[in-house]
VEXTI-905599 format. One record per residue (C-alpha): x, y, z. Coordinates in steps of 0.1 Angstrom, whole numbers. Example, Ala and Ser with C-alpha at 12.3 -4.5 7.8 and 13.67 -1.06 7.14 Angstrom:
     X     Y     Z
   123   -45    78
   137   -11    71
//
This chain:
     X     Y     Z
   532   -19   602
   514   -52   603
   481   -34   607
   489   -14   575
   499   -45   557
   467   -63   568
   446   -33   556
   464   -34   522
   457   -71   519
   421   -67   528
   416   -39   502
   433   -61   476
   411   -90   487
   380   -68   483
   391   -56   449
   398   -91   437
   364  -102   450
   347   -73   432
   365   -83   400
   354  -119   405
   318  -109   411
   317   -86   381
   333  -112   358
   309  -138   371
   280  -114   363
   293  -109   328
   295  -146   322
   260  -151   336
   245  -125   313
   265  -133   282
   232  -142   264
   210  -116   280
   196   -92   253
   207   -56   257
   233   -65   284
   265   -44   284
   295   -60   299
   308   -45   331
   342   -37   345
   355   -27   379
   373     6   381
   400     7   408
   421    35   422
   450    35   446
   444    47   481
   464    78   492
   500    69   501
   513    74   537
   543    96   541
   571    81   561
   608    89   567
   615    63   541
   592    78   515
   555    74   507
   541    39   512
   509    29   495
   478    19   516
   461    -4   492
   434    -1   466
   398    11   464
   370    -1   439
   357    33   427
   327    19   406
   315    -8   383
   311     7   349
   294    -7   319
   313    -7   286
   289    12   263
   290    35   233
   261    59   232
   269    69   196
   269    33   182
   238    24   202
   219    53   188
   231    45   153
   220     9   158
   185    19   169
   180    41   139
   192    14   115
   169   -12   132
   139    12   128
   146    15    91
   152   -22    87
   119   -31   104
   100    -7    82
   115   -21    50
   111   -57    61
    75   -52    71
    67   -34    39
    84   -61    18
    66   -90    36
    32   -73    29
    37   -63    -7
    52   -98   -15
    17  -113    -8
     2   -91   -35
    30   -98   -59
    27  -136   -54
   -10  -136   -64
   -11  -111   -93
    21  -124  -109
    10  -161  -107
     7  -173  -143
   -21  -197  -133
   -40  -176  -107
   -35  -142  -122
   -57  -123  -146
   -39  -130  -179
   -52  -165  -186
   -88  -155  -176
   -87  -126  -200
   -73  -148  -228
  -100  -174  -223
  -128  -147  -222
  -118  -132  -256
  -112  -166  -271
  -148  -174  -262
  -160  -141  -278
  -141  -151  -310
  -158  -185  -308
  -192  -167  -309
  -182  -145  -338
  -172  -176  -358
  -204  -195  -349
  -231  -169  -339
  -259  -195  -341
  -242  -219  -317
  -259  -219  -283
  -229  -239  -269
  -205  -211  -280
  -227  -185  -265
  -229  -204  -232
  -192  -208  -232
  -188  -170  -235
  -211  -165  -204
  -191  -192  -185
  -158  -176  -193
  -172  -142  -184
  -182  -156  -150
  -148  -171  -146
  -132  -137  -155
  -153  -119  -129
  -144  -146  -104
  -107  -140  -110
  -112  -103  -105
  -130  -109   -73
  -105  -135   -60
   -76  -110   -66
   -96   -83   -49
  -104  -106   -19
   -67  -111   -13
   -62   -73   -11
   -93   -69    11
   -79   -95    34
   -46   -78    34
   -63   -45    43
   -80   -62    73
   -47   -78    83
   -29   -46    80
   -54   -28   103
   -50   -56   128
   -12   -53   127
   -13   -16   130
   -35   -20   161
   -11   -46   175
    19   -23   169
     2     6   187
    -4   -17   217
    33   -27   217
    44    10   215
    22    19   245
    36   -10   265
    72    -1   257
    65    35   266
    50    25   300
    80     3   308
   105    30   298
    87    55   320
    88    31   349
   125    25   344
   131    62   342
   116    64   377
   136    34   390
   168    50   376
   160    83   393
   153    66   426
   185    45   424
   206    75   414
   192    95   443
   202    69   469
   237    66   455
   246    98   437
   280    87   424
   270    53   410
   250    43   380
   224    15   381
   239    -4   351
   213   -32   349
   184    -6   348
   202    14   321
   206   -17   300
   170   -26   304
   159     9   293
   182     8   263
   168   -26   253
   133   -13   256
   141    18   235
   156    -6   209
   124   -26   208
   104     6   206
   125    17   176
   116   -15   158
    79    -5   161
    83    32   152
   111    57   147
   120    72   181
   143   100   190
   159    99   225
   171   130   244
   190   123   276
   182   145   305
   207   158   332
   188   138   359
   194   105   341
   160   100   326
   154    96   288
   128   117   269
   115    98   239
    99   116   209
    80   102   179
    63   116   148
    68   153   143
    83   157   178
    55   145   200
    69   134   233
    60    97   240
    79    95   273
    88   124   296
   103   113   329
    81    88   346
    51    98   324
    41    79   293
    17    92   266
    -7    69   247
   -13    62   211
   -46    49   197
   -55    34   164
   -87    51   153
  -108    50   121
   -95    76    96
  -118   106    92
  -114   106    54
  -119    68    52
  -131    48    82
  -120    15    65
   -84    26    73
   -67    36   105
   -52    68   117
   -28    71   146
   -41    93   174
   -19   109   201
   -34   114   235
   -18   144   253
   -13   144   291
   -45   166   294
   -65   139   276
   -68   157   243
   -66   135   213
   -46   146   182
   -45   128   149
    -9   124   137
    -4   130   100
     2    97    82
    34   112    67
    48   116   102
    46    79   110
    80    68    99
   102    38   107
    96     5   124
    68   -20   118
    41     8   121
    58    29    95
    61     0    71
    24    -9    76
    12    26    70
    34    30    39
    23    -3    25
   -14     6    30
   -12    40    14
    15    36   -13
     9     0   -25
   -23   -17   -13
   -49    10   -21
   -33    20   -54
   -30   -16   -65
   -66   -24   -56
   -77     8   -75
   -56    -1  -106
   -71   -36  -106
  -106   -20  -103
   -97     3  -132
   -90   -27  -155
  -123   -44  -144
  -143   -12  -149
  -127    -4  -182
  -133   -39  -195
  -169   -40  -183
  -178    -7  -198
  -161   -14  -231
  -178   -48  -235
  -212   -34  -224
  -209    -6  -249
  -202   -30  -277
  -229   -53  -265
  -255   -25  -265
  -245   -17  -301
  -253   -52  -313
  -283   -74  -319
  -290  -106  -301
  -302  -140  -315
  -339  -130  -311
  -334   -98  -331
  -335   -74  -302
  -309   -49  -294
  -282   -60  -269
  -283   -55  -232
  -254   -52  -207
  -233   -83  -201
  -217   -70  -169
  -228   -51  -138
  -202   -23  -132
  -193    -8   -98
  -200    28   -92
  -174    52   -77
  -172    54   -39
  -176    88   -23
  -169    91    15
  -176   123    33
  -150   133    59
  -163   126    94
  -155   162   104
  -178   176    78
  -207   199    88
  -239   202    70
  -258   177    48
  -242   182    14
  -234   150    -5
  -212   144   -35
  -219   120   -63
  -195   107   -89
  -202    89  -121
  -178    74  -147
  -183    91  -181
  -152    78  -200
  -134    47  -189
  -104    54  -211
   -97    86  -191
   -97    70  -157
   -63    71  -140
   -68    45  -112
   -60    72   -86
   -82    83   -57
   -91   120   -52
  -100   144   -25
  -126   171   -31
  -126   201    -8
  -146   233    -6
  -133   265     9
  -165   285     7
  -159   299   -28
  -140   273   -47
  -139   235   -52
  -105   219   -52
  -100   183   -66
   -66   168   -58
   -55   136   -76
   -37   117   -48
   -13    97   -70
     6   128   -81
   -12   157   -62
   -24   173   -94
   -49   200   -85
   -80   210  -104
  -102   240   -92
  -136   252  -101
  -160   278   -86
  -190   257   -96
  -203   222  -100
  -204   198  -119
  -167   191  -124
  -156   168  -152
  -121   155  -147
  -102   122  -157
  -133   105  -169
  -154   114  -139
  -183   137  -134
  -188   151   -99
  -220   167   -87
  -232   180   -53
  -266   179   -38
  -262   213   -24
  -233   237   -17
  -211   222    11
  -200   242    41
  -166   258    40
  -139   233    51
  -158   202    40
  -140   175    21
  -147   142     4
  -127   112    -6
  -135    99   -41
  -125    63   -50
  -135    58   -86
  -125    22   -91
  -118     8   -56
  -147   -16   -59
  -143   -22   -96
  -129   -57   -93
  -151   -67   -63
  -184   -57   -79
  -179   -67  -115
  -206   -94  -121
  -222  -111  -151
  -258  -101  -152
  -267  -117  -186
  -274  -154  -182
  -295  -161  -214
  -271  -172  -242
  -295  -160  -268
  -290  -124  -255
  -254  -122  -266
  -255   -95  -292
  -232  -110  -317
  -248   -94  -348
  -248   -59  -362
  -284   -45  -358
  -285   -32  -393
  -278   -47  -427
  -273   -33  -462
  -288   -46  -494
  -289   -37  -531
  -323   -40  -549
  -325   -70  -572
  -338   -47  -599
  -307   -25  -599
  -290   -23  -633
  -258    -4  -623
  -226   -17  -607
  -230     0  -574
  -222   -20  -542
  -230   -11  -506
  -205   -21  -478
  -218   -37  -446
  -231    -8  -425
  -215    -3  -390
  -231    13  -360
  -215    46  -351
  -197    41  -317
  -213    58  -287
  -243    55  -264
  -271    60  -264
  -279    45  -298
  -299    66  -322
  -336    57  -317
  -341    55  -355
  -311    31  -359
  -332     2  -373
  -355    22  -395
  -355    13  -431
  -334    38  -451
  -336    38  -489
  -310    54  -511
  -329    59  -544
  -308    72  -573
  -326    99  -593
  -296   100  -617
  -262    83  -619
  -248   112  -598
  -274   119  -572
  -298   101  -549
  -327   107  -525
  -327    94  -489
  -360    83  -472
  -365    67  -438
  -394    44  -429
  -402    36  -393
  -396     1  -381
  -429    -6  -363
  -464     0  -376
  -480    23  -383
  -451    30  -406
  -442    66  -415
  -419    75  -444
  -398   106  -441
  -375   122  -467
  -341   127  -450
  -323   143  -479
  -327   148  -517
  -304   155  -545
  -274   142  -525
  -243   142  -548
  -228   107  -552
  -191   103  -546
  -178    67  -551
  -163    54  -518
  -177    83  -498
  -191    78  -463
  -228    78  -459
  -242    82  -424
  -278    83  -412
  -297    73  -381
  -266    63  -362
  -250    40  -388
  -223    45  -414
  -215    28  -447
  -198    34  -481
  -211    30  -516
  -189    22  -546
  -193    15  -583
  -215    31  -608
  -252    31  -598
  -278    39  -625
  -310    59  -623
  -337    42  -602
  -312    19  -585
  -321    15  -548
  -298     6  -519
  -314    -2  -485
  -301    -2  -449
  -326   -18  -425
  -329   -39  -394
  -308   -70  -396
  -329  -101  -402
  -300  -125  -403
  -288  -123  -367
  -283  -161  -365
  -256  -159  -391
  -240  -125  -383
  -211  -124  -359
  -198   -90  -368
  -206   -73  -335
  -190  -102  -316
  -159   -97  -339
  -159   -60  -329
  -162   -71  -293
  -132   -95  -297
  -112   -67  -313
  -113   -49  -280
   -87   -73  -267
   -59   -56  -286
   -73   -20  -286
   -58     6  -263
   -90    15  -244
   -74    23  -210
   -51    49  -194
   -58    76  -219
   -58    53  -249
   -23    40  -242
   -30     4  -230
   -51   -26  -237
   -66   -47  -208
   -37   -71  -209
   -11   -44  -212
   -26   -25  -183
   -26   -56  -162
    10   -64  -172
    20   -28  -162
     3   -34  -128
    22   -67  -124
    55   -50  -134
    49   -21  -111
    42   -43   -81
    70   -67   -90
    95   -38   -94
    85   -23   -60
    87   -58   -44
   122   -64   -58
   134   -30   -47
   121   -35   -12
   138   -69   -11
   171   -54   -21
   168   -25     3
   156   -47    31
   185   -72    26
   210   -43    25
   196   -27    56
   196   -60    75
   233   -65    66
   240   -29    78
   222   -37   111
   242   -69   114
   275   -50   109
   266   -23   134
   255   -50   159
   289   -66   155
   306   -33   162
   283   -27   192
   289   -62   205
   327   -58   201
   324   -30   225
   296   -40   249
   292   -77   243
   306  -103   266
   336  -123   253
   336  -156   273
   373  -162   265
   382  -128   279
   361  -133   309
   377  -168   315
   411  -151   315
   398  -124   339
   385  -152   363
   420  -166   365
   435  -131   370
   412  -122   398
   414  -156   414
   452  -153   415
   448  -117   428
   425  -130   455
   449  -157   465
   478  -133   466
   458  -109   487
   450  -137   511
   487  -146   513
   496  -110   521
   471  -111   550
   485  -144   561
   521  -130   561
   509  -100   581
   493  -123   607
   526  -143   609
   546  -111   614
   522  -100   640
   525  -133   658
   563  -131   657
   563   -97   672
   540  -109   700
   564  -138   706
   593  -115   709
   576   -95   736
   570  -126   757
//
């Protein structure tokens, strides 16, 4: 009986000791990331049947289990992945929003100063100071465009670096998870009925960290290992084997990165960008494709549209020396990138034919052997044609030769628009502030006819006869003859029309100009349109140039330069605000789920302190039971003596 009592006491002592060790381990790991609190599981030893009934033989510590909810843990990992993506995206786009929405550093003040300088020239066309001020403000405007673009170019470089870093982290986590899978299998094999709790916690923590880099799906295997999938179901970890991801230059655009998946056999597969979801990597890829590139292209669209509109008006004017105007700005050409997988030597060229029709979107052009397909990437609108050239959205596309079937090209019409907009006119006398033609009535006229100031018909190239001297000679009060005399000697006079009926207020257009004639001319009255000889006092072309500030010359004739920029600022600002709200909401959700997870798996020091006292008392009681057993045994021995 004393042996049995001693055995019971020893089992109780061992159970209390196991409880103390487990509680102490919980306390020690209270702040360890990913640790799940542990609890001893006890079971009564089989009772011994006696004549007085069944008497217990003590207690056995069956196992030490971790308190863990697989459902909540999986839920938390998914929420952390979404939260990381939103936070990363928000942090990136906020940098764009901060610079383009800055009232001092943004484009709006530079635009206003530029057009104010143009108006200054229109008011004082002979002023060299006003003209120099226009050139200086033009340079300041292009500098602002370039500064904004540099921020985005820097973000593109930074984004690529972060993508590469994220891929390195993913590979490291995959290797560690695979190693832990092996350790867990080894530990489970040596002790089939017990789980290696600390190893399981470490693996869960690594999977949690992996989920913050990329969305990962975990499938638990019967042998205790975890198989981890990413993307469209590509296995990243299988047993003790980890696959590898690489950040490689994109085939469609080497300036950006694709994510390549290396199979166990060594084959490299490029993952579709759309399959990279969740985590920091998903946020970076989404920012690059959905915000950074479109914003840079939209800024380039404004720069390109502005440059082309000003140049067109400049070319339709006359400078201070009497010569026709020359371009004020250098304008970037569209960028065309051949896919790296293309075969053959065919090249695609793109030119901008109409700035107002540009959309700011990029395009892909593909050829299937019989048909060209142009896809607008902003909304996936498709245009097809069996032949070239193609004219779409203000672009003209041509090919050097027919491409091979399967070839494709990325077309970025305005990606470099802001970066490469430069002032190329540095001589202030070359500002074409005047209209190149003027209208006059002969001093010998006897009628009351009056000729309005002629205007150049918009469009380039200009009519080569624009500045020829055109005479309207009335052969009667109701009809006139039109003759044109060349500008430079030897002069040649040509009759353009005769017997033209006169309609008061009617439009008269020849040689690329247009005017109106009113009143009541008389026979032999002459009205002349000729080269402008008063350029120093004429600011009409500069006035027309300044009027471009409020004209809807962009986005299909729906927006002015300032409005287009305001729309860009609003679009980026709205997206930034939405991401901030979504990121904050998702972070709060993660915090709530973390609290739920910690309420189950986290260590409560107050509870563990109470457990310490409980197991201490149990240990002391077990010791007392053993002491009583020894005393009884000694008493029995004394009786035998």
